[in-house]
mmCIF file of the C-alpha atoms, coordinates in Angstrom:
data_MODEL
# 
_entry.id   MODEL 
# 
loop_
_atom_site.group_PDB 
_atom_site.id 
_atom_site.type_symbol 
_atom_site.label_atom_id 
_atom_site.label_alt_id 
_atom_site.label_comp_id 
_atom_site.label_asym_id 
_atom_site.label_entity_id 
_atom_site.label_seq_id 
_atom_site.pdbx_PDB_ins_code 
_atom_site.Cartn_x 
_atom_site.Cartn_y 
_atom_site.Cartn_z 
_atom_site.occupancy 
_atom_site.B_iso_or_equiv 
_atom_site.pdbx_formal_charge 
_atom_site.auth_seq_id 
_atom_site.auth_comp_id 
_atom_site.auth_asym_id 
_atom_site.auth_atom_id 
_atom_site.pdbx_PDB_model_num 
ATOM 1   C CA . MET A 1 1   ? -41.504 9.552   -19.630 1.00 0.00 ? 1   MET A CA 1 
ATOM 2   C CA . SER A 1 2   ? -40.714 9.203   -22.495 1.00 0.00 ? 2   SER A CA 1 
ATOM 3   C CA . ILE A 1 3   ? -37.760 6.692   -24.028 1.00 0.00 ? 3   ILE A CA 1 
ATOM 4   C CA . ALA A 1 4   ? -35.136 6.620   -21.309 1.00 0.00 ? 4   ALA A CA 1 
ATOM 5   C CA . ARG A 1 5   ? -31.756 7.620   -22.589 1.00 0.00 ? 5   ARG A CA 1 
ATOM 6   C CA . ILE A 1 6   ? -30.686 6.217   -19.622 1.00 0.00 ? 6   ILE A CA 1 
ATOM 7   C CA . LYS A 1 7   ? -30.443 2.558   -19.005 1.00 0.00 ? 7   LYS A CA 1 
ATOM 8   C CA . LYS A 1 8   ? -28.812 0.118   -16.461 1.00 0.00 ? 8   LYS A CA 1 
ATOM 9   C CA . ASN A 1 9   ? -25.238 -0.431  -16.810 1.00 0.00 ? 9   ASN A CA 1 
ATOM 10  C CA . ASP A 1 10  ? -24.688 2.929   -18.691 1.00 0.00 ? 10  ASP A CA 1 
ATOM 11  C CA . THR A 1 11  ? -21.274 4.864   -17.462 1.00 0.00 ? 11  THR A CA 1 
ATOM 12  C CA . VAL A 1 12  ? -22.919 8.063   -16.288 1.00 0.00 ? 12  VAL A CA 1 
ATOM 13  C CA . ILE A 1 13  ? -21.803 11.569  -15.297 1.00 0.00 ? 13  ILE A CA 1 
ATOM 14  C CA . VAL A 1 14  ? -23.481 13.597  -12.433 1.00 0.00 ? 14  VAL A CA 1 
ATOM 15  C CA . THR A 1 15  ? -23.795 17.216  -13.328 1.00 0.00 ? 15  THR A CA 1 
ATOM 16  C CA . LYS A 1 16  ? -25.935 18.934  -10.571 1.00 0.00 ? 16  LYS A CA 1 
ATOM 17  C CA . GLY A 1 17  ? -25.815 18.387  -6.984  1.00 0.00 ? 17  GLY A CA 1 
ATOM 18  C CA . GLU A 1 18  ? -23.143 17.124  -4.166  1.00 0.00 ? 18  GLU A CA 1 
ATOM 19  C CA . SER A 1 19  ? -21.867 14.617  -6.204  1.00 0.00 ? 19  SER A CA 1 
ATOM 20  C CA . ALA A 1 20  ? -21.365 16.457  -9.295  1.00 0.00 ? 20  ALA A CA 1 
ATOM 21  C CA . GLY A 1 21  ? -18.714 15.333  -11.507 1.00 0.00 ? 21  GLY A CA 1 
ATOM 22  C CA . VAL A 1 22  ? -18.995 11.806  -10.071 1.00 0.00 ? 22  VAL A CA 1 
ATOM 23  C CA . ILE A 1 23  ? -18.604 9.259   -12.921 1.00 0.00 ? 23  ILE A CA 1 
ATOM 24  C CA . GLY A 1 24  ? -20.172 5.756   -11.933 1.00 0.00 ? 24  GLY A CA 1 
ATOM 25  C CA . LYS A 1 25  ? -21.927 2.969   -13.552 1.00 0.00 ? 25  LYS A CA 1 
ATOM 26  C CA . VAL A 1 26  ? -26.242 2.666   -13.362 1.00 0.00 ? 26  VAL A CA 1 
ATOM 27  C CA . LEU A 1 27  ? -26.662 -0.059  -10.804 1.00 0.00 ? 27  LEU A CA 1 
ATOM 28  C CA . ARG A 1 28  ? -30.913 0.537   -10.845 1.00 0.00 ? 28  ARG A CA 1 
ATOM 29  C CA . VAL A 1 29  ? -33.170 3.151   -12.821 1.00 0.00 ? 29  VAL A CA 1 
ATOM 30  C CA . LEU A 1 30  ? -36.331 3.845   -11.351 1.00 0.00 ? 30  LEU A CA 1 
ATOM 31  C CA . PRO A 1 31  ? -38.627 5.292   -14.045 1.00 0.00 ? 31  PRO A CA 1 
ATOM 32  C CA . LYS A 1 32  ? -42.193 5.946   -12.235 1.00 0.00 ? 32  LYS A CA 1 
ATOM 33  C CA . LYS A 1 33  ? -39.937 8.224   -10.700 1.00 0.00 ? 33  LYS A CA 1 
ATOM 34  C CA . GLY A 1 34  ? -37.775 9.396   -12.597 1.00 0.00 ? 34  GLY A CA 1 
ATOM 35  C CA . LYS A 1 35  ? -34.545 8.558   -10.889 1.00 0.00 ? 35  LYS A CA 1 
ATOM 36  C CA . ALA A 1 36  ? -31.767 6.247   -10.965 1.00 0.00 ? 36  ALA A CA 1 
ATOM 37  C CA . ILE A 1 37  ? -29.219 4.712   -8.664  1.00 0.00 ? 37  ILE A CA 1 
ATOM 38  C CA . VAL A 1 38  ? -25.486 5.473   -9.559  1.00 0.00 ? 38  VAL A CA 1 
ATOM 39  C CA . HIS A 1 39  ? -22.867 3.567   -7.869  1.00 0.00 ? 39  HIS A CA 1 
ATOM 40  C CA . GLY A 1 40  ? -20.425 6.256   -5.915  1.00 0.00 ? 40  GLY A CA 1 
ATOM 41  C CA . ALA A 1 41  ? -22.949 9.171   -6.221  1.00 0.00 ? 41  ALA A CA 1 
ATOM 42  C CA . ASN A 1 42  ? -25.231 10.795  -3.842  1.00 0.00 ? 42  ASN A CA 1 
ATOM 43  C CA . ILE A 1 43  ? -24.120 8.876   -0.854  1.00 0.00 ? 43  ILE A CA 1 
ATOM 44  C CA . ILE A 1 44  ? -26.205 9.073   2.064   1.00 0.00 ? 44  ILE A CA 1 
ATOM 45  C CA . LYS A 1 45  ? -25.932 7.356   6.072   1.00 0.00 ? 45  LYS A CA 1 
ATOM 46  C CA . LYS A 1 46  ? -29.048 5.146   6.929   1.00 0.00 ? 46  LYS A CA 1 
ATOM 47  C CA . ALA A 1 47  ? -29.576 4.015   10.586  1.00 0.00 ? 47  ALA A CA 1 
ATOM 48  C CA . VAL A 1 48  ? -29.713 0.333   10.366  1.00 0.00 ? 48  VAL A CA 1 
ATOM 49  C CA . ARG A 1 49  ? -31.180 -1.756  14.005  1.00 0.00 ? 49  ARG A CA 1 
ATOM 50  C CA . ARG A 1 50  ? -29.535 -5.030  14.918  1.00 0.00 ? 50  ARG A CA 1 
ATOM 51  C CA . SER A 1 51  ? -30.218 -8.032  12.787  1.00 0.00 ? 51  SER A CA 1 
ATOM 52  C CA . GLU A 1 52  ? -28.191 -11.234 11.818  1.00 0.00 ? 52  GLU A CA 1 
ATOM 53  C CA . THR A 1 53  ? -26.750 -9.245  8.413   1.00 0.00 ? 53  THR A CA 1 
ATOM 54  C CA . HIS A 1 54  ? -26.072 -6.150  11.085  1.00 0.00 ? 54  HIS A CA 1 
ATOM 55  C CA . PRO A 1 55  ? -25.180 -7.594  14.126  1.00 0.00 ? 55  PRO A CA 1 
ATOM 56  C CA . ASN A 1 56  ? -23.638 -4.121  15.479  1.00 0.00 ? 56  ASN A CA 1 
ATOM 57  C CA . GLY A 1 57  ? -26.676 -2.095  14.215  1.00 0.00 ? 57  GLY A CA 1 
ATOM 58  C CA . GLY A 1 58  ? -25.419 1.379   13.496  1.00 0.00 ? 58  GLY A CA 1 
ATOM 59  C CA . PHE A 1 59  ? -24.752 3.528   10.653  1.00 0.00 ? 59  PHE A CA 1 
ATOM 60  C CA . ILE A 1 60  ? -24.430 2.296   6.984   1.00 0.00 ? 60  ILE A CA 1 
ATOM 61  C CA . GLU A 1 61  ? -23.328 4.317   3.742   1.00 0.00 ? 61  GLU A CA 1 
ATOM 62  C CA . ARG A 1 62  ? -25.276 3.607   0.706   1.00 0.00 ? 62  ARG A CA 1 
ATOM 63  C CA . GLU A 1 63  ? -26.528 5.103   -2.599  1.00 0.00 ? 63  GLU A CA 1 
ATOM 64  C CA . ALA A 1 64  ? -29.309 7.378   -2.811  1.00 0.00 ? 64  ALA A CA 1 
ATOM 65  C CA . PRO A 1 65  ? -31.958 7.864   -6.219  1.00 0.00 ? 65  PRO A CA 1 
ATOM 66  C CA . ILE A 1 66  ? -30.840 10.673  -8.383  1.00 0.00 ? 66  ILE A CA 1 
ATOM 67  C CA . GLN A 1 67  ? -33.297 12.840  -10.840 1.00 0.00 ? 67  GLN A CA 1 
ATOM 68  C CA . LEU A 1 68  ? -32.565 11.548  -14.172 1.00 0.00 ? 68  LEU A CA 1 
ATOM 69  C CA . SER A 1 69  ? -32.213 14.921  -15.166 1.00 0.00 ? 69  SER A CA 1 
ATOM 70  C CA . ASN A 1 70  ? -29.015 15.349  -12.934 1.00 0.00 ? 70  ASN A CA 1 
ATOM 71  C CA . LEU A 1 71  ? -27.620 12.818  -14.830 1.00 0.00 ? 71  LEU A CA 1 
ATOM 72  C CA . MET A 1 72  ? -25.616 12.753  -18.869 1.00 0.00 ? 72  MET A CA 1 
ATOM 73  C CA . PRO A 1 73  ? -24.572 9.525   -20.314 1.00 0.00 ? 73  PRO A CA 1 
ATOM 74  C CA . TYR A 1 74  ? -20.080 9.513   -20.282 1.00 0.00 ? 74  TYR A CA 1 
ATOM 75  C CA . ASP A 1 75  ? -18.675 9.125   -23.666 1.00 0.00 ? 75  ASP A CA 1 
ATOM 76  C CA . PRO A 1 76  ? -14.676 7.840   -22.507 1.00 0.00 ? 76  PRO A CA 1 
ATOM 77  C CA . ASP A 1 77  ? -13.446 9.521   -25.755 1.00 0.00 ? 77  ASP A CA 1 
ATOM 78  C CA . ALA A 1 78  ? -14.500 12.724  -25.366 1.00 0.00 ? 78  ALA A CA 1 
ATOM 79  C CA . LYS A 1 79  ? -14.008 12.449  -21.652 1.00 0.00 ? 79  LYS A CA 1 
ATOM 80  C CA . LYS A 1 80  ? -17.093 14.487  -20.950 1.00 0.00 ? 80  LYS A CA 1 
ATOM 81  C CA . GLY A 1 81  ? -21.048 13.767  -20.871 1.00 0.00 ? 81  GLY A CA 1 
ATOM 82  C CA . VAL A 1 82  ? -22.052 13.631  -23.625 1.00 0.00 ? 82  VAL A CA 1 
ATOM 83  C CA . ARG A 1 83  ? -25.837 14.145  -25.241 1.00 0.00 ? 83  ARG A CA 1 
ATOM 84  C CA . ILE A 1 84  ? -27.090 10.898  -27.534 1.00 0.00 ? 84  ILE A CA 1 
ATOM 85  C CA . ARG A 1 85  ? -29.431 10.469  -30.765 1.00 0.00 ? 85  ARG A CA 1 
ATOM 86  C CA . ARG A 1 86  ? -31.162 7.332   -31.556 1.00 0.00 ? 86  ARG A CA 1 
ATOM 87  C CA . VAL A 1 87  ? -30.414 6.041   -35.041 1.00 0.00 ? 87  VAL A CA 1 
ATOM 88  C CA . ARG A 1 88  ? -31.812 3.198   -36.899 1.00 0.00 ? 88  ARG A CA 1 
ATOM 89  C CA . GLU A 1 89  ? -28.944 0.648   -37.994 1.00 0.00 ? 89  GLU A CA 1 
ATOM 90  C CA . GLY A 1 90  ? -30.776 -2.261  -39.491 1.00 0.00 ? 90  GLY A CA 1 
ATOM 91  C CA . ASP A 1 91  ? -33.819 -3.257  -37.319 1.00 0.00 ? 91  ASP A CA 1 
ATOM 92  C CA . GLN A 1 92  ? -32.549 -2.231  -34.124 1.00 0.00 ? 92  GLN A CA 1 
ATOM 93  C CA . TRP A 1 93  ? -32.262 1.318   -32.620 1.00 0.00 ? 93  TRP A CA 1 
ATOM 94  C CA . VAL A 1 94  ? -28.641 2.360   -30.860 1.00 0.00 ? 94  VAL A CA 1 
ATOM 95  C CA . ARG A 1 95  ? -27.955 5.170   -28.783 1.00 0.00 ? 95  ARG A CA 1 
ATOM 96  C CA . LYS A 1 96  ? -24.796 7.258   -30.346 1.00 0.00 ? 96  LYS A CA 1 
ATOM 97  C CA . SER A 1 97  ? -23.009 10.154  -28.908 1.00 0.00 ? 97  SER A CA 1 
ATOM 98  C CA . LYS A 1 98  ? -23.526 13.410  -30.286 1.00 0.00 ? 98  LYS A CA 1 
ATOM 99  C CA . ALA A 1 99  ? -19.914 14.673  -29.626 1.00 0.00 ? 99  ALA A CA 1 
ATOM 100 C CA . THR A 1 100 ? -17.534 11.224  -31.101 1.00 0.00 ? 100 THR A CA 1 
ATOM 101 C CA . GLY A 1 101 ? -20.863 9.728   -32.935 1.00 0.00 ? 101 GLY A CA 1 
ATOM 102 C CA . LYS A 1 102 ? -19.815 6.513   -31.146 1.00 0.00 ? 102 LYS A CA 1 
ATOM 103 C CA . ALA A 1 103 ? -22.618 3.794   -30.332 1.00 0.00 ? 103 ALA A CA 1 
ATOM 104 C CA . LEU A 1 104 ? -22.946 3.740   -26.351 1.00 0.00 ? 104 LEU A CA 1 
ATOM 105 C CA . ASP A 1 105 ? -24.790 0.170   -26.335 1.00 0.00 ? 105 ASP A CA 1 
# 
């Protein structure tokens, strides 16, 4: 994969699938698989055996990975998902929204 446009702790909006329109924080990025785990999006039910952490067992709900192509960085000023560009400021690269020009980092 080339340069990641989505990083951990970014606020993103889901553009496709059952969770379309959900805005959440990126908990983890899986670059080799091209996926990310977003808080509150793509919730699945997982069967769990009895253990010390889950004494009754049963089903738990958790977030499953989503393709990075189905996510867009969310700009609260524009109130929508935005495309980004990378701009050099001094000696650092900064990700900026194409809609408002504000830095996302």
